[in-house]
Structure formats: structure tokens, C-alpha cells
N, C-alpha and C positions, 0 to 999 in steps of 0.2 A: 369567657375569660379562661385562657390557657395558665395552667401554673406552671414557674419557673421551677425547674427542676435542677436547674444547675447555674448559677449565676456568672454572667459573662467574665473571663479574664481581665482585669485592670479596667474594667469599666466607668469604673469611680474615681480611679485614680489619677493624680496631675502628669501632665506628663512636665519632664523636665529634661534640659537638653546642657548635658554640660559641657563647657566650654573650655574648661583648663587643658584636657587633651587636645581639643582641635586647637587651641591656642601655642602647645608647646609643638606640634605637628607645623603648624605655618614660621613659627620661629625655626624650627630644625631646618625646613628647607629655607629660608632666607638665608640663613646660615652657609648652608651648602651652596646656594649660588654664590655670595658673595666670595668663600672661598675656592670656587673653582673660576670664576673668571676674574680674580684677581691677579696680576702676574707677577707681582712681586717686586724683587729685587733681579732681576732678568740679566743687567750688566755689572754685576758685582765684579766678574772678574775680565778683565780683559781679552777678547782673543779676535782673535780675524777669523772670518768665515769664509772656507774658500769658492772661489765662482765656478758653477759648473757650466761647458759649454755641449757643443756635440761633438758628438764621435766623429774621428775619421772615420771613412769608408774602409774597408780590406782593401790592402794594398795587391794583392792578387787576385784573379777568381781561383776556385778551383777548379784543377783538372780533371776531366771528366775523363774515367774509364768504364767503357761500355761491355757487355757480352750481349751479341745480337742471337736470336732465333736459332740461328745453324750454328751455335759457339764458337762463332769468331769474335777476336777481340779488335776492340779498337779504341784509342787513343786520342782523345782529341777529334774524333770523326772519322781518323785514317785507319785502315787497319796495321795491325803488328803480329809480327810471329815473337812466340814464348822467348825468344833471346833478346829480341826489341827489346821487349816489355819488360824484361830483367834489369837491361840496362836504364831504361827508363823510370822505372822505380828506383835504381839507387841513386840514380841523378836527384828525383824526385824529394828523397829521403834525404840527401844533403843539402838541396834550396830550404826544406823543414816545410811547404805549404802542403793547403790542404788537398786530398782527393777524394772523388768522389765516385763511388762503385754503382753502378747502375746495370741491370740485366733484362732481358726481355724475359715475360713470362714462360715463354716457351724452351726457354732455354734450358740446360741441364744442371739441376745442382751441381756435381760435380765438377763444371767447369767452373763455376761461382767462387765455389770452395777452391779449389785450387789457385786462382786467381787472387781471392783475400788470404790463402795462405804464400804466396809471391810478395804480396805487398806487405807481411808481418814480417818474413824474414828480410826483406830490403830495408826492415827499418824505419816504412812511412811512419812519422810522428799520428798523423791523424788520419782515419778513412771514415768517410760518411757514406752509409750505405743509402741509397732512394728504395723509398719503396712507394705502393701506392695501394690507397684504402679503399679504392673503386673494385667493383667485380670484375674480373676478368672475363675475357669474351666468350662466345659459346665454342671456340675451338680447343680451351684450357681442358685437360682429362678435370673429370668430378672428382671432389674430395682436396680440390686446392684453393 
């Protein structure tokens, strides 16, 4: 028989399960669920809740101002000169409608900036610039 050098810890100690902390936790959870689930006195103050409906569609679609690959300017698909563009931009600013500015990736940045500045000088209130997150075609110079 082998001698016992060290006695096993807790070998002869009785197992005691403390119920008081367990009961405290159960009552705490019960109180939490009672407080959260009770709606209380919601109707204490008489109020009229507004009804929600679907918003009306925009009365007017945005005018499209495009710059082609050869730096020609198009107003809703029709080619315009700089003078005619300035007149239309002034009328657009008076109407207050949105303007959507698009450009071909092969057009020059200078033309785009010139047209954008014309829009700002004319006082167009909202200018949306269309961009594409797709890769440019192989014709585009590297670095774009």
C-alpha cells in the first residue's frame, strides 16, 4: 500500500449549496421582467397620434446635363452651345428644379469644371453629379 503524502482537498467536507444568492438572482430577474413588460399608464395624457402615409412622388424629374467624350454639352439629350446653356441654366435656377450632371470618363475634367461653375454662377440650387463605381473601360488612361 502506498502512503498518502498529501490528503485530497475537500475529500471529507460536505457539499453545501447556498440557496440565498440563487433566490436573490431569481427574484431580481423576476422584478426586471415585470418592470419591463408592464406598459404602465401610457394613456395618462390624451394625445392624437399623427397618421403616416406614403410620400408623393417628386413632381418633376431632374434635368440631365451631359458632357460627351468629345467635350460636347447635351441638355436632356440635345446638344447645346455655351450661350444656350447659360440661358437654360438661368431658367433652371428660377424654376428651382434639380439638375443631374453626367460626364463620359473620356471627357476632360476642365470641361466638367467649367460647366459646374456655370451652374453655380447661374444659381442652380441643387446639382447632382452622377458617378460610376464600375471600373473604367480599357480605353481610359492608366491611373483613373
